[in-house]
C-alpha positions as CSV (number, residue, x, y, z in Angstrom):
1,M,-7.2,-31.3,-127.4
2,G,-4.8,-30.6,-124.6
3,W,-5.0,-26.7,-124.5
4,F,-2.5,-25.2,-122.7
5,N,-1.4,-21.7,-121.2
6,R,1.3,-20.8,-119.5
7,R,2.8,-17.3,-118.5
8,Q,6.5,-17.0,-118.5
9,Q,8.6,-17.0,-115.8
10,R,11.8,-17.0,-115.7
11,A,14.2,-17.9,-118.5
12,G,14.2,-21.5,-119.9
13,G,11.0,-21.6,-117.5
14,Y,9.6,-24.0,-120.2
15,E,11.3,-25.9,-123.2
16,D,9.9,-26.1,-126.1
17,K,11.5,-28.8,-128.1
18,A,10.5,-27.8,-130.9
19,A,12.1,-24.4,-131.1
20,L,14.7,-23.5,-133.1
21,S,17.3,-21.9,-130.9
22,G,19.7,-19.0,-132.4
23,F,16.0,-17.6,-133.9
24,G,12.9,-16.0,-134.5
25,G,10.8,-17.8,-131.8
26,Y,12.1,-18.1,-127.9
27,E,15.4,-19.8,-127.0
28,P,14.1,-23.0,-125.2
29,S,16.7,-24.1,-122.4
30,D,18.7,-21.0,-121.3
31,S,18.4,-17.7,-122.3
32,G,14.1,-17.2,-122.7
33,G,14.8,-14.0,-125.4
34,F,15.1,-13.8,-129.2
35,A,18.9,-14.0,-130.3
36,P,20.0,-11.7,-133.0
37,T,18.6,-12.2,-135.9
38,H,17.7,-9.8,-139.1
39,G,17.7,-7.5,-136.7
40,F,16.0,-8.8,-133.6
41,A,18.5,-8.2,-130.5
42,P,18.4,-10.6,-127.7
43,E,16.0,-10.4,-125.3
44,P,16.8,-9.5,-121.4
45,K,16.7,-11.8,-118.8
46,P,13.3,-11.8,-117.8
47,E,12.4,-10.9,-113.8
48,P,9.6,-13.6,-112.1
49,E,6.1,-13.3,-112.7
50,P,3.2,-14.5,-111.1
51,E,2.2,-17.6,-110.8
52,P,1.5,-19.4,-113.9
53,E,-2.3,-19.8,-115.3
54,P,-4.0,-22.5,-114.0
55,R,-4.9,-25.3,-116.5
56,S,-8.4,-26.6,-117.0
57,E,-8.5,-29.6,-114.0
58,P,-10.8,-32.9,-114.2
59,K,-14.3,-32.6,-112.7
60,P,-13.8,-33.8,-109.3
61,N,-15.9,-37.2,-107.9
62,H,-18.3,-35.2,-105.5
63,A,-19.3,-38.7,-104.4
64,K,-16.0,-39.1,-102.8
65,T,-15.6,-35.7,-102.1
66,R,-19.0,-35.5,-100.0
67,R,-17.1,-38.8,-97.7
68,A,-14.2,-37.3,-97.8
69,V,-15.8,-34.1,-96.4
70,L,-18.3,-35.9,-93.3
71,V,-15.0,-38.1,-92.2
72,G,-13.3,-35.8,-92.0
73,F,-15.3,-32.8,-90.2
74,A,-15.9,-36.0,-87.6
75,V,-12.2,-35.7,-87.0
76,I,-12.1,-32.3,-86.5
77,L,-14.9,-32.7,-84.3
78,V,-13.4,-35.2,-81.7
79,W,-10.0,-33.1,-82.1
80,G,-12.7,-30.2,-80.8
81,G,-13.4,-32.1,-77.9
82,M,-9.9,-33.7,-76.7
83,Y,-9.0,-30.1,-77.1
84,Y,-11.6,-28.6,-75.3
85,V,-11.5,-30.8,-72.5
86,S,-7.1,-30.1,-72.1
87,T,-7.3,-26.4,-71.8
88,T,-10.5,-25.8,-70.6
89,G,-9.4,-24.2,-67.1
90,G,-6.9,-22.4,-68.7
91,S,-6.1,-18.8,-68.9
92,D,-6.5,-17.3,-71.6
93,D,-2.9,-16.3,-71.9
94,E,-2.2,-19.2,-72.1
95,R,-3.8,-20.4,-75.5
96,P,-1.7,-20.4,-78.6
97,R,-2.3,-17.0,-80.7
98,P,-2.4,-16.8,-84.3
99,T,0.7,-16.0,-85.9
100,T,0.3,-13.6,-88.8
101,R,2.9,-13.1,-91.7
102,P,3.2,-9.6,-93.0
103,P,2.7,-8.1,-96.3
104,S,5.2,-8.3,-99.2
105,T,5.4,-6.3,-101.9
106,Y,5.5,-7.6,-106.1
107,T,7.3,-5.6,-108.1
108,P,6.6,-6.9,-111.8
109,P,9.3,-6.8,-115.0
110,P,8.8,-3.2,-116.9
111,Q,7.0,-4.1,-120.1
112,V,7.7,-2.2,-123.6
113,K,5.4,-1.3,-126.0
114,V,5.3,-0.5,-129.0
115,P,2.4,1.5,-131.5
116,A,-0.1,-0.5,-133.6
117,V,0.8,0.0,-137.6
118,V,-2.8,-0.7,-138.0
119,A,-4.9,2.2,-136.8
120,G,-7.6,0.9,-134.3
121,W,-5.7,-1.7,-133.8
122,Q,-3.3,-2.8,-130.7
123,S,0.2,-4.2,-130.9
124,V,1.2,-7.7,-129.4
125,A,5.5,-6.9,-129.0
126,S,8.2,-9.5,-127.9
127,R,9.2,-9.4,-124.6
128,D,12.0,-6.8,-125.4
129,G,10.3,-5.3,-128.3
130,T,12.0,-6.3,-131.1
131,F,9.5,-7.9,-133.1
132,A,5.6,-7.2,-132.9
133,Y,2.5,-7.6,-134.7
134,D,-1.3,-6.0,-134.2
135,V,-4.6,-7.3,-133.6
136,P,-7.7,-5.8,-133.8
137,A,-9.4,-4.2,-130.7
138,R,-11.8,-6.7,-129.9
139,W,-8.9,-9.0,-129.2
140,T,-6.7,-9.6,-125.6
141,P,-2.9,-9.2,-125.8
142,K,-1.2,-11.4,-123.7
143,P,2.7,-11.3,-124.9
144,G,3.6,-13.0,-121.9
145,T,2.1,-16.0,-122.3
146,I,3.3,-19.0,-123.8
147,H,0.0,-21.3,-125.5
148,G,-0.7,-24.1,-127.6
149,W,-1.4,-28.3,-127.4
150,E,0.2,-31.1,-125.8
151,G,-0.8,-34.7,-125.4
152,D,-1.5,-37.6,-127.7
153,G,1.4,-38.8,-128.1
154,R,2.5,-36.2,-130.1
155,P,5.5,-33.3,-129.8
156,T,4.0,-30.1,-128.0
157,L,3.4,-27.8,-130.5
158,S,4.1,-24.3,-128.5
159,L,3.1,-20.4,-129.1
160,T,4.6,-17.7,-128.0
161,T,4.0,-14.0,-127.2
162,S,-0.4,-15.0,-127.9
163,A,-3.0,-13.0,-128.2
164,F,-6.8,-14.1,-127.5
165,Y,-10.3,-13.4,-128.4
166,R,-13.1,-14.8,-126.4
167,D,-11.2,-16.7,-124.3
168,G,-13.2,-19.2,-122.2
169,Y,-16.2,-18.4,-124.3
170,C,-18.2,-22.2,-124.0
171,E,-19.8,-22.4,-120.9
172,G,-18.1,-24.6,-118.5
173,E,-14.6,-25.2,-120.3
174,R,-12.2,-22.5,-119.6
175,S,-9.7,-23.2,-122.2
176,S,-12.4,-23.2,-125.6
177,R,-11.4,-19.9,-127.6
178,L,-12.4,-18.6,-130.8
179,A,-9.0,-17.6,-131.8
180,G,-5.8,-17.5,-130.5
181,A,-2.1,-16.4,-132.3
182,G,1.2,-16.9,-131.7
183,V,5.0,-16.9,-132.6
184,R,7.0,-20.0,-132.9
185,S,10.4,-20.9,-134.8
186,V,10.7,-24.0,-137.0
187,P,13.8,-25.9,-138.6
188,V,12.6,-25.3,-142.1
189,V,14.4,-23.0,-144.2
190,D,12.2,-22.9,-147.0
191,A,9.7,-20.6,-146.1
192,A,7.1,-21.7,-148.1
193,E,7.1,-25.2,-146.6
194,A,7.0,-23.7,-143.1
195,T,4.1,-22.4,-143.5
196,A,2.4,-25.2,-144.6
197,Q,3.7,-27.6,-141.6
198,T,2.1,-24.9,-139.5
199,V,-1.7,-23.9,-140.9
200,T,-1.1,-28.0,-141.0
201,E,0.1,-28.9,-137.5
202,V,-1.9,-25.8,-135.5
203,A,-5.5,-26.7,-137.5
204,E,-5.4,-30.9,-136.5
205,R,-4.3,-29.7,-132.8
206,A,-6.4,-26.9,-132.3
207,Y,-9.6,-28.3,-134.3
208,T,-9.7,-32.3,-132.7
209,W,-11.4,-32.2,-129.2
210,D,-12.6,-35.5,-128.2
211,G,-13.1,-36.3,-132.2
212,P,-11.3,-37.3,-135.1
213,P,-9.2,-34.9,-136.7
214,P,-10.9,-31.8,-139.3
215,R,-10.7,-31.8,-142.5
216,V,-7.8,-29.1,-143.7
217,S,-7.7,-27.2,-146.9
218,V,-4.1,-25.6,-147.5
219,G,-4.0,-23.1,-149.7
220,E,-1.4,-22.2,-152.0
221,A,1.8,-19.9,-150.1
222,T,1.3,-16.3,-151.6
223,D,4.4,-13.5,-151.9
224,T,4.5,-10.3,-149.8
225,E,6.8,-8.2,-147.5
226,I,7.0,-6.8,-144.0
227,S,9.1,-4.5,-142.5
228,L,12.6,-5.9,-140.7
229,N,15.2,-3.1,-140.0
230,G,13.2,-0.2,-141.4
231,K,13.6,-2.1,-144.8
232,K,11.0,-4.4,-147.1
233,V,12.0,-7.8,-146.9
234,A,10.1,-11.0,-148.8
235,V,8.1,-13.1,-146.9
236,K,5.2,-15.7,-147.8
237,M,1.8,-16.5,-146.2
238,R,-0.5,-19.0,-146.1
239,L,-3.9,-19.7,-145.5
240,A,-6.1,-22.6,-144.8
241,E,-9.7,-23.8,-144.4
242,V,-10.7,-25.7,-141.5
243,T,-13.6,-28.0,-140.9
244,P,-13.8,-29.5,-137.8
245,A,-15.3,-33.8,-137.9
246,G,-17.1,-32.9,-134.6
247,G,-16.6,-34.1,-131.1
248,H,-17.0,-31.6,-128.3
249,R,-19.9,-30.0,-127.6
250,C,-17.8,-26.6,-127.5
251,L,-15.5,-26.9,-131.0
252,V,-16.3,-24.8,-133.9
253,T,-17.7,-26.1,-137.3
254,S,-16.0,-23.7,-139.4
255,A,-12.0,-22.2,-138.5
256,L,-9.4,-20.6,-140.6
257,V,-6.1,-20.8,-140.0
258,G,-3.0,-18.6,-141.7
259,A,0.5,-18.5,-140.7
260,I,3.5,-16.1,-142.2
261,A,6.8,-17.0,-142.3
262,L,10.2,-15.8,-142.3
263,S,12.9,-17.3,-143.5
264,N,16.7,-17.3,-142.0
265,P,18.9,-19.9,-143.8
266,K,22.8,-18.1,-142.2
267,A,21.4,-18.5,-138.3
268,D,23.1,-21.1,-136.3
269,K,20.5,-23.1,-136.4
270,P,18.4,-22.1,-140.3
271,G,15.2,-21.9,-139.9
272,S,12.0,-19.7,-140.3
273,A,10.2,-17.8,-138.1
274,V,6.1,-18.0,-138.3
275,L,3.4,-16.2,-136.7
276,V,0.0,-18.2,-136.9
277,V,-3.7,-16.8,-136.8
278,Y,-6.4,-19.6,-135.9
279,A,-10.4,-18.6,-136.0
280,D,-13.7,-19.8,-135.9
281,Q,-15.7,-18.4,-138.7
282,T,-19.2,-18.9,-137.0
283,R,-20.1,-17.3,-134.5
284,D,-20.5,-13.8,-133.8
285,Q,-18.0,-11.0,-134.4
286,P,-16.2,-13.9,-136.5
287,T,-11.8,-12.5,-137.2
288,T,-12.8,-12.5,-140.9
289,R,-10.3,-14.0,-143.9
290,D,-9.0,-10.1,-144.4
291,E,-8.4,-9.3,-140.8
292,I,-6.1,-12.8,-140.0
293,A,-4.2,-11.2,-143.9
294,Q,-4.2,-8.7,-141.9
295,M,-2.6,-9.6,-138.9
296,L,-0.1,-11.7,-140.7
297,R,1.1,-8.7,-142.7
298,S,1.7,-6.7,-139.6
299,F,4.3,-9.0,-138.1
300,R,7.3,-7.1,-138.1
301,G,10.6,-5.6,-136.4
302,V,10.4,-2.9,-134.3
303,P,12.9,-0.1,-134.6
304,E,14.4,0.6,-130.5
305,K,13.4,4.4,-131.2
306,D,9.6,2.8,-131.7
307,R,10.0,1.0,-128.4
308,S,8.6,2.2,-124.6
309,T,9.8,0.9,-121.9
310,I,6.8,1.2,-119.4
311,P,7.8,0.6,-115.4
312,G,5.8,-2.4,-113.9
313,T,3.2,-1.1,-111.0
314,P,4.4,-2.8,-107.3
315,S,1.5,-4.3,-105.4
316,V,1.6,-5.8,-101.8
317,I,0.7,-8.9,-101.3
318,R,-0.7,-10.4,-98.1
């Protein structure tokens, strides 16, 4: 399946070949932020952040590990005996003393907070707060994380300004999750086509895991509106029903994928900004069809007056 999660570390730290420069998602190579379109102001250059979230690694070969440990232990014993002979009789002052590094202080970049528009929910905002969407209270916003799917000989599919539900729900699989959401840019001006392309691609990538691709039933595009610069603008929304075909033990048996697209034909590189939500429908407290639709309709541009900046809290690294 090829999951990955990455923390945004710096401008240009991750290049998404499918991202559309100049609209919606994120600038893939140099800017690290959103370009001004329909009131989305450019984001500032992000400061360095902590190390990226680790990918799931292959399970080690324990037999080889045990042999390596035994050999290493024997080498340590031989080296230790030689060292003891060479230093016996010397004074304590002549023996090397361990060196210590002074602690350093790390201050994360400030966070921009915006209010949720859905009562009881929480917002997920872009780095500079120019756009946001809301998720249920039981979800976990991770707006600084880029996640998606790679491998299988296909282009990487990346989502930024992320949020997740029940990460690591399946024992032994850190990359498993029951639901997720994020924003991407596609070089497709027709918003209805952009939603169809996105729900199909995400369904096939998210719900193929050590087996054949799922059966995807794509619904009709519907007209709706979102708020942008204090005004209502027309967008397209679409849902798809997904039936995984089997494979990995952690793969769910039924899911929904929804997308909402805002078209911008006047950008330097015309296309659409798309928010996509994918969610299991069978486990405890699943993200329902109505909740997915509400998440999608909460996608919005945020006026500057509604943004607040919270300074990063310094921490000591030893």
